[in-house]
N, C-alpha and C positions, 0 to 999 in steps of 0.2 A: 502493498499498500504505498509506504515513507515513497521508493523508488520512482510509483508512478505520479505523484506528486512531483517531483522533485522534478522526473522528466518534463511535466507538464508546465510548470515554471519557470526551466530551462527552454523550453522553445519556444515560450508567449518572450521570453526576452530577446531570443534569437528574431522571431517575427520584427517586435520595435526596434531590432538595429538597421531595418532594408531602407532602404532610401524613398524618403518621403515623394510626392510630387510636388513639384519646386523646380523653379529656376536652378538652372543650375550653380551646385557651390561646392565647399570642401568637399559635403560629402554624396554629390553625385546631383543631377538632378538634370532637364529639359535646356537644351539649346535651339537655336532657329534661323535660318537664314533660307533672306530670299533673294532665287535665283532670275526669276523674271517679273512679268509682270504678276502672272498668277500662281507659279512654279515658288514649291517654297522645299525646306529641309530640314527635317525636325531629327535633333538627336535626344535620343534621355541614355544615359550612363547609372549605372547603379551601383552598388557597392557590392563586398561579397556578399552578403545575406542579401539582396536582392536578387529574383529568380529571373530569364530569359523572358516569359510571358511577361510579366506587370512589366520589364522596359519595352515593349512590344505596348500592353494595354496604353503606358502613361503617354508613352507617344502617337497612338491614335488619337486619344482625347485631343494631344496637343494642339496635333491637324486640324481637328474639327475649332475647337476655341478659333485656331487660324482661319479656319475656312469662312465659319461664322462673322470674325471682327471685320473681314475681308467680302461683304456684302454676299459667301457664296453657300446654297443648299450643301452642298454634294462635293466630295471630293475622288479622286481617283490615283492611286500611289502608282509608280511608275518601276518604281524596290521597294523592295523592303529587308533590308539585310540584319539578319539579328546573331549577332557573334559577343563568345568572352575570349577576351584578353588574357593572357597570365600577367601578372605583375609580382616582380622580383626585386626585396628588399633586405638591409642590412639595416638589422638596429642594434645597438649600442645602449646599455643600459647599466651603463658605468663598470660593471663586475668584467660584459662577456659581450660580444659583437656573437650575434647570432641569426641566420639567414632565414628569410623565411619567402612565401609566397604566397599567393592567393587570385582567383580567378575575380573578373569586375565584367557584369552581362553587360553589353548593345547595341542599342537597336536605333537603327538608323532609316527614318523611312522621305523616299522624295514622292513628292503628289502634286497632282496640279485639281486647279479648285475651277469648281464650274460655277453657274447661276442659273434661274433657271430661264432667263433670258435668255442664254446660250444656248438654248432646246427650243427653241421655236423656229419655226422655218415661216422666213416673210416671204420664200418666191414663187408660193401655191398662194401667198394672202390668206391661210387657213392659220387664226391666231387661237392656240390651243389656254385655257386656265391654269390658275398657278395647280388648283388642285388633279386638273390630267397628269400632269405634267408629274405631280409627286407620285398619282396614283400607277405608271408606266415604271417610275426610279424603285419603286418599293415592288412589285412585280419582276424587275431586271434584278436587283439586291437579291432576290431569290436565289434565279439565275446563277449568278456570280458571289458570292456572298465573299471572298477576298478582292472582289474587282474595285467595289463599288461601296465608300461611306458614307449614307448621310447622317450631315453634322451633327444635329438634333440627337436621331439616335446614339449616337456615339456617348454624344455625351449624358443622358438620359440612362444608356448602360452600364457605362465601362467608367466614367468618370468619380476617383476615390475618393 
């Protein structure tokens, strides 16, 4: 019983040490770059206690926020790279020098923002309502779940 309690406390401690959703700092976080008018890159770097799925989720959340901040409705990633970077270091505690290593997960997403107006066809003089376009996008999202992200849905279901 005592060992189970000790294991639970240790697990909670480790979970509390992972990188929170934040702008990049000493413990990790997100950074963003604008590459072109509607093309951005987001990186989320975690610490040794953050898993790759969390870095991907946080990167998608930041991409959704950028999409909405720029008047977009959805975004399409051109690439999503998830990597584990091995870090080595020497630590001198005053008594001895210790060699250690750990991994730092990072996800990088390059994406293009789209607005509802980008999907309207002016050539044939048919103008679709926002609701009709949103319905078509929801159907397409089901067909291509990892190719198209509706920004509002990402924030609703993935934001920490």
